[in-house]
C-alpha positions as CSV (number, residue, x, y, z in Angstrom):
1,M,36.6,64.1,108.0
2,L,38.7,66.2,110.3
3,P,41.9,67.8,108.9
4,D,45.3,66.6,110.0
5,S,46.2,67.8,113.5
6,S,49.6,69.1,112.4
7,Y,47.9,71.2,109.7
8,V,45.6,72.7,112.3
9,R,48.5,73.4,114.6
10,K,50.5,75.1,111.9
11,I,47.5,77.4,111.0
12,I,46.8,78.4,114.6
13,L,50.5,78.9,115.6
14,G,51.1,80.9,112.4
15,S,48.3,83.3,113.1
16,I,49.3,84.0,116.7
17,P,51.8,86.8,116.0
18,L,49.1,88.7,113.9
19,M,46.5,88.0,116.6
20,M,48.8,89.5,119.2
21,V,49.2,92.7,117.1
22,L,45.4,93.0,116.6
23,T,44.7,92.4,120.3
24,F,47.2,95.1,121.2
25,M,45.5,97.5,118.9
26,L,42.1,96.6,120.4
27,F,43.4,97.3,124.0
28,E,44.8,100.6,122.7
29,A,41.3,101.5,121.5
30,I,39.8,100.5,124.8
31,E,42.2,102.7,126.7
32,R,41.3,105.6,124.4
33,S,37.6,105.0,125.0
34,K,38.1,105.6,128.8
35,L,39.2,109.2,128.2
36,P,36.5,112.0,128.4
37,P,35.6,113.7,125.1
38,Y,37.7,116.8,124.2
39,Q,40.2,116.1,127.0
40,T,42.5,119.1,127.3
41,V,46.0,119.4,128.6
42,E,46.5,122.0,131.4
43,A,49.6,123.9,132.0
44,G,52.3,121.9,133.6
45,Q,50.8,118.5,132.6
46,V,52.4,116.1,130.2
47,E,50.3,115.1,127.2
48,V,49.7,111.3,127.0
49,S,51.0,109.8,123.8
50,Y,49.8,106.6,122.3
51,A,51.7,103.9,120.4
52,I,49.4,103.9,117.3
53,D,46.7,106.1,115.8
54,L,43.2,104.8,115.7
55,K,43.0,105.1,111.9
56,H,45.9,102.6,111.6
57,C,44.0,100.2,113.8
58,I,40.9,100.5,111.6
59,F,42.9,100.1,108.3
60,L,44.6,97.0,109.6
61,Y,41.3,95.4,110.8
62,L,39.7,96.1,107.5
63,W,42.6,94.7,105.5
64,V,42.7,91.5,107.5
65,A,38.9,91.2,107.1
66,F,39.1,91.7,103.4
67,L,41.9,89.1,103.0
68,C,39.9,86.6,105.1
69,S,37.0,87.1,102.8
70,V,39.2,86.3,99.8
71,L,40.5,83.2,101.5
72,I,37.0,82.0,102.3
73,V,35.9,82.4,98.6
74,Y,39.1,80.5,97.5
75,C,38.3,77.6,99.9
76,L,34.6,77.3,99.4
77,H,34.2,78.4,95.7
78,T,37.5,78.2,93.7
79,M,38.8,74.9,95.0
80,P,35.4,73.0,94.6
81,R,35.1,74.3,91.0
82,K,38.7,73.1,90.4
83,R,37.8,69.6,91.7
84,A,34.7,69.6,89.6
85,L,36.7,70.5,86.5
86,I,39.2,67.7,87.1
87,R,36.4,65.2,87.7
88,K,34.8,66.3,84.4
89,Y,38.2,65.6,82.7
90,L,38.4,62.1,84.2
91,E,34.7,61.2,83.6
92,E,33.9,62.8,80.3
93,G,37.3,63.5,78.8
94,V,38.2,62.3,75.3
95,S,41.5,60.3,75.4
96,T,44.3,60.6,72.9
97,L,48.0,59.9,72.9
98,G,50.8,62.5,73.1
99,D,54.1,63.5,74.7
100,V,54.8,65.4,77.9
101,F,58.0,67.5,78.1
102,Y,59.4,68.7,81.5
103,P,62.5,71.0,81.2
104,E,64.9,69.6,83.8
105,D,66.7,72.9,84.3
106,Q,63.5,74.9,84.9
107,T,63.6,76.7,88.2
108,C,61.5,79.4,89.9
109,Y,63.0,81.4,92.7
110,G,65.3,78.5,93.5
111,L,62.6,75.8,93.4
112,N,61.7,73.3,90.8
113,A,58.8,74.7,88.7
114,Q,56.0,72.3,88.2
115,Y,55.0,73.3,84.6
116,G,55.8,71.6,81.3
117,T,54.2,71.2,77.9
118,V,52.1,68.5,76.3
119,T,52.0,67.8,72.6
120,Y,49.3,65.8,70.9
121,G,47.6,65.6,67.5
122,H,44.6,67.8,66.8
123,P,41.5,65.6,67.3
124,N,39.4,67.4,64.8
125,S,42.0,68.0,62.1
126,E,42.1,66.0,58.9
127,L,45.9,66.8,58.5
128,D,48.4,64.2,59.6
129,H,50.8,66.7,61.0
130,A,48.5,69.1,62.9
131,Y,49.7,69.1,66.5
132,I,48.8,71.1,69.6
133,R,51.4,72.2,72.1
134,R,50.4,73.9,75.4
135,S,51.8,74.6,78.8
136,V,50.2,72.7,81.6
137,R,50.6,72.0,85.3
138,L,52.5,68.8,86.0
139,F,52.5,66.5,89.0
140,Q,55.1,64.1,87.7
141,N,58.2,66.1,87.0
142,F,59.8,64.1,84.2
143,S,59.3,63.9,80.5
144,R,57.1,61.1,79.0
145,E,56.3,59.9,75.5
146,W,53.1,58.4,74.0
147,V,51.0,58.7,77.2
148,P,47.2,59.2,77.5
149,I,46.1,62.8,77.1
150,L,42.6,63.8,78.1
151,L,40.6,66.6,76.4
152,L,37.3,68.1,77.3
153,P,34.5,67.4,74.8
154,S,34.5,69.9,71.9
155,R,37.6,71.7,73.4
156,P,40.6,70.4,71.4
157,F,43.0,72.8,73.1
158,S,42.3,71.6,76.7
159,G,44.7,68.6,76.7
160,H,46.2,67.4,80.0
161,A,48.1,64.3,80.8
162,K,45.8,61.7,82.4
163,A,48.3,60.7,85.1
164,D,48.8,64.3,86.2
165,L,45.0,64.8,86.3
166,E,44.6,61.7,88.5
167,M,47.2,62.9,90.9
168,A,45.7,66.4,91.0
169,Y,42.3,65.0,91.8
170,L,43.7,62.8,94.7
171,S,45.6,65.9,96.0
172,A,42.4,68.0,95.9
173,E,40.4,65.3,97.7
174,R,43.0,65.1,100.5
175,Q,42.8,68.9,100.9
176,K,39.0,69.1,101.3
177,S,38.9,68.8,105.1
178,A,41.8,71.2,105.5
179,L,40.2,73.8,103.2
180,S,36.9,73.5,105.2
181,F,38.8,74.1,108.4
182,L,40.6,77.0,106.9
183,A,37.4,78.6,105.6
184,M,35.8,78.2,109.1
185,Y,38.9,79.7,110.8
186,S,38.9,82.6,108.3
187,S,35.2,83.2,109.0
188,V,36.0,83.6,112.7
189,W,38.8,86.1,111.8
190,L,36.5,87.9,109.4
191,T,33.8,88.4,112.0
192,G,36.3,89.4,114.7
193,N,38.1,92.0,112.6
194,L,34.9,93.6,111.3
195,G,33.6,93.7,114.9
196,A,36.9,95.3,116.1
197,A,36.8,97.8,113.3
198,I,33.3,98.8,114.1
199,Y,34.2,99.1,117.8
200,V,37.2,101.4,117.0
201,L,35.0,103.5,114.8
202,R,32.5,103.9,117.6
203,V,35.4,105.0,119.9
204,V,36.4,107.6,117.3
205,R,32.9,109.0,117.2
206,S,32.1,108.9,120.9
207,N,35.5,110.5,121.9
208,K,35.5,113.0,119.2
209,Y,38.6,111.7,117.4
210,E,37.1,112.4,113.9
211,D,40.2,114.5,113.1
212,E,42.3,111.3,113.2
213,F,40.0,109.4,110.7
214,P,37.2,111.6,109.3
215,R,36.1,109.0,106.7
216,G,36.2,105.9,108.8
217,W,32.7,104.7,108.2
218,M,33.1,105.3,104.5
219,W,36.2,103.1,104.4
220,L,34.3,100.4,106.3
221,G,31.5,100.5,103.6
222,I,34.1,100.3,100.8
223,C,35.8,97.3,102.4
224,V,32.5,95.4,102.9
225,A,31.3,96.3,99.4
226,A,34.7,95.1,97.9
227,M,34.5,91.7,99.6
228,P,34.0,88.9,97.1
């Protein structure tokens, strides 16, 4: 299933400004590569100045590549595990009854926060008044009483409202195609930025600009090793 065209358009248009900056840096490195090594400025000549140092180009390429790797892991690993957990709730969860409380005046940076509390009886307790109260993510932002609560087997403190879990699962299923596209798009960015960083490092070495970034290859290795 292909993602919604409006979502694809937003992702591509939103990345254009950063792409323009990275492209400008790449052209800057290409212009630097055309200069002969150890170019000297003779008397009476004006030294050519550049808009940005090569080390700043390399740092930005590496940072973007690292963030893209994190985004890829989120799309291809974290979200599928989240869907699998919600499916386990719905298929294997133990049902009980409880209350859901949503504080109406709860805000977060001017937006309605989507968290509340669920209260239900302890399923393994022999006491009549042993209750569990925990904070959970809500998809229905209103309080409810005596509604189904699902718990994972042998995990009495894992209660979630069944209605919210069903809505979370539907939302996650709708996002599958969008996340797949985002992971593919991030992979293209990851490859491009690593390639650009390697190219700029080769310019630094071939044109003897090591004084600008003496440990460039070391930082490239650190970035690749730190990628999830």
